[in-house]
C-alpha positions as CSV (number, residue, x, y, z in Angstrom):
1,M,0.0,-0.3,-0.2
2,T,2.1,2.6,-1.6
3,P,1.6,6.1,0.6
4,H,1.0,9.3,-1.4
5,K,0.8,13.0,-0.8
6,I,-2.3,15.1,-1.8
7,S,-1.0,18.7,-2.5
8,R,-2.5,22.1,-1.4
9,I,-4.5,23.4,-4.3
10,S,-4.0,27.4,-4.0
11,S,-5.9,29.8,-6.2
12,A,-4.5,33.5,-7.2
13,N,-8.4,34.6,-7.2
14,R,-9.1,33.2,-3.7
15,D,-8.3,35.4,-0.4
16,P,-5.2,33.4,2.0
17,E,-8.1,33.7,4.7
18,E,-10.9,32.4,2.7
19,E,-8.8,29.7,1.4
20,E,-7.8,28.3,4.7
21,S,-11.8,28.3,6.1
22,A,-13.3,27.1,2.6
23,P,-14.1,23.6,2.5
24,V,-11.9,21.2,0.4
25,S,-13.2,17.8,-1.3
26,M,-11.5,15.4,-3.4
27,F,-12.9,16.8,-6.2
28,D,-11.3,20.2,-5.9
29,V,-8.0,18.5,-5.3
30,R,-8.4,16.4,-8.3
31,N,-9.6,19.2,-10.3
32,G,-6.6,21.9,-9.4
33,D,-4.5,23.4,-11.8
34,M,-2.8,20.9,-14.4
35,S,0.6,21.2,-12.6
36,E,-0.6,19.9,-9.4
37,R,-2.9,17.3,-11.1
38,I,-2.7,13.6,-10.3
39,V,-2.4,12.2,-14.0
40,V,-2.1,8.3,-13.0
41,Q,-3.9,6.9,-10.4
42,R,-4.6,2.7,-9.6
43,M,-7.9,1.5,-8.2
44,I,-9.0,-2.0,-7.3
45,V,-12.8,-3.0,-7.0
46,I,-14.6,-6.1,-6.5
47,A,-18.1,-6.9,-6.9
48,R,-20.5,-9.9,-6.5
49,L,-22.2,-11.1,-9.6
50,R,-26.0,-11.8,-10.1
51,P,-26.6,-15.4,-9.1
52,D,-28.6,-16.0,-12.3
53,L,-26.2,-14.5,-14.9
54,A,-25.8,-16.9,-17.7
55,D,-23.6,-15.2,-19.5
56,R,-20.6,-13.8,-18.0
57,T,-18.8,-12.3,-21.0
58,E,-21.7,-9.6,-20.7
59,L,-19.2,-8.0,-18.1
60,G,-16.5,-8.2,-20.2
61,A,-18.3,-6.3,-23.3
62,H,-19.6,-4.0,-21.2
63,H,-16.4,-2.7,-19.6
64,K,-14.7,-3.0,-23.0
65,K,-17.6,-0.7,-24.4
66,L,-17.5,1.7,-21.3
67,N,-13.2,2.0,-21.6
68,F,-14.1,3.0,-25.4
69,Q,-16.4,5.6,-24.4
70,L,-14.1,7.1,-21.6
71,S,-11.0,6.9,-24.2
72,K,-13.2,9.2,-26.7
73,R,-14.4,11.3,-23.6
74,Y,-10.7,11.8,-22.1
75,T,-8.2,11.4,-25.2
76,L,-5.3,12.0,-23.0
77,D,-6.0,9.4,-20.3
78,N,-4.9,6.0,-20.9
79,T,-6.5,3.3,-18.8
80,T,-4.7,0.3,-18.4
81,G,-6.0,-2.8,-16.2
82,L,-7.3,-6.2,-15.7
83,L,-10.6,-7.5,-15.3
84,L,-11.2,-11.2,-13.8
85,I,-14.4,-12.3,-13.8
86,Y,-14.9,-15.3,-11.9
87,P,-18.6,-17.5,-11.5
88,S,-19.6,-15.5,-8.4
89,C,-17.4,-12.1,-8.5
90,L,-15.2,-10.0,-10.3
91,L,-11.9,-8.2,-9.6
92,H,-11.1,-5.1,-11.7
93,V,-8.1,-2.9,-11.6
94,I,-8.0,0.2,-13.2
95,E,-5.0,2.6,-13.9
96,S,-5.8,6.0,-15.4
97,S,-6.7,9.4,-14.4
98,G,-9.0,10.6,-11.6
99,D,-12.0,11.4,-14.2
100,V,-11.8,8.0,-15.5
101,L,-11.8,6.5,-12.1
102,V,-14.5,8.2,-11.0
103,S,-16.4,7.5,-14.1
104,V,-16.1,3.8,-13.3
105,L,-17.2,4.1,-9.8
106,R,-20.3,6.0,-11.2
107,D,-20.9,3.4,-13.8
108,L,-20.9,0.2,-11.2
109,T,-23.2,2.3,-9.1
110,D,-25.6,2.5,-12.1
111,M,-25.3,-0.9,-13.1
112,Q,-26.1,-1.9,-9.6
113,Q,-29.3,-0.1,-9.3
114,Q,-30.8,-1.3,-12.4
115,P,-34.3,-3.0,-11.6
116,D,-34.2,-5.4,-14.5
117,G,-30.9,-6.9,-15.8
118,A,-28.5,-5.7,-13.4
119,L,-25.0,-7.6,-13.7
120,V,-23.5,-7.1,-10.4
121,E,-24.9,-7.1,-6.8
122,A,-22.7,-5.8,-3.9
123,S,-19.4,-4.1,-4.7
124,K,-16.4,-2.9,-2.7
125,V,-13.1,-0.4,-3.3
126,V,-10.5,-2.6,-2.2
127,F,-7.7,-0.2,-3.1
128,M,-7.0,3.5,-4.1
129,A,-3.5,4.4,-5.3
130,H,-2.4,8.2,-6.5
131,N,0.6,9.5,-8.2
132,L,2.1,6.5,-9.6
133,Q,5.6,5.9,-10.5
134,S,4.8,3.3,-13.2
135,R,1.8,1.3,-13.9
136,M,1.4,-2.4,-13.3
137,F,-0.2,-3.1,-16.7
138,H,0.6,-2.3,-19.8
139,Q,-3.0,-2.5,-21.2
140,W,-6.4,-3.5,-20.1
141,S,-8.0,-7.1,-20.7
142,Y,-10.3,-9.1,-19.1
143,K,-10.4,-12.9,-18.6
144,V,-13.3,-15.0,-17.5
145,L,-12.3,-17.5,-15.3
146,D,-13.6,-21.2,-14.3
147,A,-14.6,-22.4,-11.2
148,D,-11.4,-24.6,-9.9
149,Q,-9.0,-21.6,-11.1
150,G,-7.0,-19.2,-8.6
151,N,-6.8,-21.3,-5.6
152,R,-3.0,-20.7,-4.2
153,L,-3.8,-17.7,-1.6
154,E,-4.6,-18.5,2.1
155,E,-7.4,-17.1,3.3
156,E,-6.1,-14.8,5.8
157,E,-8.5,-13.7,8.5
158,S,-7.9,-9.9,8.7
159,T,-8.9,-7.3,6.0
160,E,-5.4,-5.9,5.9
161,A,-3.9,-9.2,5.7
162,L,-6.1,-10.3,2.8
163,V,-5.8,-6.8,1.0
164,C,-1.9,-7.6,1.2
165,S,-2.3,-10.6,-0.5
166,L,-4.3,-9.3,-3.1
167,L,-2.0,-6.9,-4.0
168,S,1.2,-8.7,-3.8
169,A,-0.7,-11.9,-6.3
170,L,-1.4,-8.9,-8.6
171,Q,2.1,-7.8,-8.8
172,K,3.3,-11.1,-9.3
173,L,0.4,-11.7,-12.0
174,S,1.5,-8.2,-13.9
175,E,4.9,-9.7,-14.1
176,H,3.8,-12.5,-16.5
177,L,1.4,-10.6,-18.7
178,P,2.8,-9.6,-22.2
179,A,3.2,-6.3,-23.2
180,S,1.4,-6.6,-26.5
181,P,0.1,-3.0,-27.9
182,K,-2.9,-4.2,-29.3
183,P,-5.3,-5.8,-27.0
184,E,-7.2,-7.4,-29.9
185,A,-4.5,-9.4,-30.6
186,V,-6.1,-11.6,-27.9
187,P,-9.5,-11.5,-28.2
188,G,-11.3,-11.1,-24.3
189,S,-8.2,-11.8,-22.6
190,A,-4.5,-10.8,-22.5
191,V,-4.0,-13.6,-19.7
192,G,-4.0,-16.6,-22.1
193,G,-0.5,-18.2,-22.1
194,T,0.7,-17.4,-18.7
195,P,-0.3,-18.6,-15.3
196,E,-3.3,-18.3,-14.2
197,P,-4.3,-15.6,-11.6
198,S,-3.8,-16.6,-8.3
199,V,-6.1,-14.5,-6.6
200,P,-8.8,-17.0,-4.9
201,Q,-12.5,-16.1,-5.1
202,A,-13.1,-17.3,-1.7
203,V,-10.8,-14.1,-0.7
204,L,-12.6,-11.7,-3.0
205,M,-16.3,-12.9,-1.5
206,K,-14.5,-12.3,2.2
207,L,-13.8,-9.0,1.1
208,L,-17.0,-8.0,0.1
209,T,-18.5,-8.9,3.9
210,R,-15.8,-6.5,5.2
211,D,-17.4,-2.8,6.5
212,E,-13.6,-1.4,6.6
213,L,-14.3,-1.4,2.9
214,L,-16.3,1.4,1.1
215,T,-19.1,0.7,-1.7
216,P,-18.6,2.8,-4.5
217,Q,-21.6,4.7,-3.8
218,Q,-20.0,5.7,-0.4
219,H,-16.4,6.4,-1.8
220,L,-18.5,8.9,-4.2
221,Q,-20.1,10.5,-1.5
222,M,-16.6,10.9,0.3
223,F,-15.2,12.2,-2.7
224,N,-17.7,15.2,-2.9
225,S,-17.7,15.8,0.7
226,P,-15.9,18.6,2.5
227,L,-12.2,17.3,3.1
228,N,-10.4,18.5,6.4
229,I,-6.6,17.3,6.1
230,S,-3.5,18.3,6.9
231,M,-1.8,19.1,3.5
232,D,1.3,18.3,4.6
233,A,0.5,14.4,6.0
234,E,0.9,11.3,3.8
235,C,-2.5,9.8,3.3
236,V,-3.0,6.2,2.0
237,W,-6.2,4.2,1.0
238,P,-7.4,2.1,2.6
239,S,-6.5,4.0,6.0
240,T,-5.0,2.3,8.8
241,K,-8.2,3.3,10.5
242,H,-10.4,1.5,7.8
243,L,-8.2,-1.8,8.3
244,G,-8.7,-1.9,11.9
245,R,-5.2,-0.1,12.7
246,D,-4.8,2.2,15.6
C-alpha cells in the first residue's frame, strides 16, 4: 500500500484567509491546476455477480465498451488494467486519471441500481493509489475464469492481510502478462498462455463482507464531501483506521 501525498490547491483569485477556511473536497483536489493534477491513479474494485447471470462475457463486453467511451471523452487519459471475472464475483484493476476512475465507479453504481438486468450486486473499493511512478499493466484486458482457477492464496482473516495478499498476487500476475500494444490480438483476454491468476474467489467474497471497505456509492459521497486534512500529511487508502489499526 504505497503512501501518496495530496498537495494543497491554491488559487490566485482567492483571499488567503478564505482559502484556509473554505471547505475542500477530493473533487477540488483532483481538479486543481494541471501542474498539480494527479495524472495516473490505480483503483481496485470487487463485486458480487448476479446469481442467475448466464453469460459472464457480458461483463467483459460492458467494460470494454465503457473503456472505449471513456477513451473518446478523455483522449489524453490512457487506461490500463485487468478485469478478472469469476463464477461468483469480479476483480477489476484500473489505472488511469481520476476522471476515468470516478466514471468507472459511477458506472458500477448505476449498474447495481438497474431494476432489471443488473449484472452485479454488492461491490467494494478495495484499494486506491495516487501519483503512481509506474503502471502495473501495459494495456487493459479481461478474462473469464473457471470455478477451479486461482486457489493458491491462504484465506487470512484480517482485512489488511487479505488486501496485502491481493496486491502481492496482482503484482506477480502483472509481471507475467505480455506487453502487446494491441489488446485485440487476444480477444477477450491478454492473460492466455500465462500462469492462471492466483487470487482465490473465496478471498474476494470474504472482502465483500468487510465493512472497513467502502462501497462505490460511499466512496463517491466521500469524494464530493468537504475534506479537512493536513496537507503535509501522507494519506493512504485504505487508511489504517479502516484496516483496524490504531
